[in-house]
C-alpha positions in Angstrom: -96.2 -63.8 -47.6 -99.9 -63.1 -47.3 -102.0 -61.6 -50.0 -105.7 -60.7 -49.9 -107.8 -59.9 -53.0 -111.5 -59.2 -53.1 -114.2 -57.9 -55.4 -115.7 -54.5 -54.9 -118.8 -55.9 -53.3 -116.7 -57.5 -50.6 -114.5 -54.5 -50.1 -117.5 -52.2 -49.8 -119.3 -54.6 -47.3 -116.2 -55.1 -45.2 -115.4 -51.4 -45.1 -111.9 -51.9 -46.6 -112.2 -48.6 -48.6 -112.8 -46.9 -45.3 -109.5 -48.2 -43.9 -110.8 -51.1 -41.9 -108.1 -53.8 -41.8 -108.8 -57.4 -42.3 -108.2 -59.3 -39.1 -110.0 -61.8 -37.0 -113.6 -60.7 -36.4 -113.8 -58.7 -33.2 -116.0 -61.3 -31.6 -113.5 -64.1 -32.6 -114.2 -67.1 -34.7 -117.5 -68.9 -34.2 -117.4 -72.1 -32.1 -117.9 -74.1 -35.2 -115.0 -72.6 -37.1 -112.7 -72.9 -34.0 -113.7 -76.7 -33.9 -112.9 -77.0 -37.7 -109.5 -75.2 -37.2 -108.7 -77.6 -34.4 -108.7 -80.4 -37.0 -105.5 -79.0 -38.4 -104.1 -79.4 -41.9 -101.4 -81.6 -43.3 -99.7 -82.5 -46.5 -100.6 -86.0 -47.8 -98.5 -86.6 -50.9 -99.0 -83.5 -52.9 -102.4 -82.6 -51.4 -103.2 -80.1 -48.6 -106.1 -81.7 -46.5 -107.8 -81.6 -43.2 -105.9 -84.0 -40.9 -109.0 -86.2 -40.6 -110.0 -86.1 -44.2 -110.3 -89.4 -46.0 -108.0 -89.4 -49.0 -108.4 -91.0 -52.3 -105.3 -92.9 -53.4 -102.9 -90.6 -55.2 -103.0 -93.0 -58.2 -106.6 -91.8 -58.7 -105.4 -88.4 -59.8 -103.9 -88.2 -63.3 -103.0 -84.5 -63.1 -102.3 -81.7 -60.7 -105.6 -80.2 -62.0 -107.5 -83.1 -60.7 -105.7 -83.0 -57.4 -106.6 -79.3 -57.0 -110.2 -80.0 -57.9 -110.4 -82.7 -55.2 -108.8 -80.4 -52.6 -111.3 -77.7 -53.4 -114.2 -80.1 -53.0 -112.9 -81.9 -49.9 -112.3 -78.6 -48.0 -115.5 -76.9 -49.1 -118.3 -76.2 -46.7 -121.2 -73.8 -46.1 -120.3 -71.1 -43.6 -123.9 -70.8 -42.4 -123.7 -74.4 -41.1 -121.0 -73.3 -38.5 -121.6 -69.6 -38.1 -124.8 -68.5 -36.3 -126.7 -66.4 -38.8 -130.4 -66.4 -39.7 -131.3 -68.3 -42.9 -134.9 -67.8 -43.8 -136.6 -70.2 -46.2 -139.2 -69.1 -48.7 -142.4 -71.0 -49.3 -140.7 -73.0 -52.0 -137.6 -73.8 -49.7 -135.2 -71.2 -51.2 -132.8 -70.0 -48.5 -132.3 -66.3 -47.9 -129.6 -64.5 -46.0 -129.7 -60.8 -45.2 -126.9 -58.4 -46.3 -126.0 -58.0 -42.6 -125.6 -61.8 -42.1 -123.8 -62.2 -45.4 -121.1 -59.8 -44.0 -121.0 -61.8 -40.8 -120.3 -64.9 -42.9 -117.7 -63.0 -44.9 -115.9 -61.7 -41.9 -115.9 -65.1 -40.2 -114.7 -66.7 -43.4 -111.9 -64.3 -43.8 -110.9 -64.8 -40.1 -111.0 -68.6 -40.7 -108.9 -68.2 -43.9 -106.3 -66.3 -41.9 -106.3 -69.2 -39.4 -105.9 -71.8 -42.1 -103.0 -69.8 -43.5 -101.4 -69.7 -40.0 -101.8 -73.5 -39.7 -100.2 -73.9 -43.1 -97.3 -71.6 -42.2 -96.7 -73.4 -38.9 -96.8 -77.0 -40.2 -96.2 -76.8 -44.0 -94.0 -73.8 -44.3 -92.9 -74.5 -47.9 -96.5 -74.9 -49.2 -98.6 -72.2 -50.9 -102.3 -72.2 -50.3 -105.3 -70.2 -51.4 -108.5 -69.9 -49.3 -111.7 -68.8 -51.2 -114.5 -67.1 -49.1 -117.7 -66.1 -50.7 -121.2 -64.9 -49.5 -124.4 -64.2 -51.3 -128.1 -64.0 -50.6 -128.5 -67.8 -50.3 -125.2 -69.1 -48.7 -121.6 -68.5 -47.7 -118.8 -70.9 -48.7 -115.2 -71.6 -47.7 -112.7 -73.8 -49.5 -109.0 -74.0 -49.9 -106.4 -75.6 -52.1 -102.7 -75.7 -52.7 -101.4 -73.1 -55.1 -99.7 -74.9 -58.0 -97.5 -73.2 -60.7 -99.4 -72.7 -64.0 -102.8 -73.3 -62.5 -105.4 -70.8 -61.5 -109.0 -71.5 -60.7 -110.1 -68.0 -60.2 -111.0 -65.3 -62.7 -108.5 -62.4 -62.5 -111.5 -60.2 -62.6 -113.1 -60.9 -59.2 -115.8 -58.3 -60.0 -117.2 -60.7 -62.6 -118.7 -62.5 -59.7 -121.7 -60.1 -59.8 -123.9 -61.7 -57.2 -121.2 -62.7 -54.7 -119.0 -61.0 -52.2 -115.7 -62.9 -52.7 -112.4 -62.7 -50.9 -109.2 -64.7 -51.7 -106.6 -65.1 -49.0 -103.3 -66.6 -50.3 -100.3 -67.6 -48.3 -97.0 -68.2 -50.1 -93.7 -69.2 -48.4 -91.2 -66.4 -47.9 -88.6 -66.4 -50.6 -85.4 -68.1 -49.6 -82.7 -65.6 -49.0 -79.8 -65.8 -51.6 -76.8 -67.5 -50.1 -74.5 -65.3 -52.3 -74.8 -61.6 -52.8 
């Protein structure tokens, strides 16, 4: 099962209210994102990671919360590093990304999230995963983590992220059909 949630800023920018469906960007994923997807994902112990990601020993994590925090950190990257957009620097070195390029980052990030969910569905079919995509005037970010019962890292009110356009793409395994009816 795939679920997508977003704040109003992301919905307005992506044209979701106008009936635009969320799919891969029409131009496809950037070369950088395609290369990242080619890395693949795997389950190591209880952690969902990039296949080539160095892993801390599981004994380093004393709780599922710490493991999720590590997954979020290990999978996090700036979209503008792998998606061709213009990042202007102010005289004091502050990055600035136009609204148009923020939407490019958001579309590419959502397309990449769909690809990560596909990779998880193909190789880790029993695992639930959340991808978090955000863009604002200084950067775009992507990260993912395993969804664990009783744990939620995101505010239920995505509109509380006032300066960001944010999209959550979640993939959960299909419920097992009842053996008895």
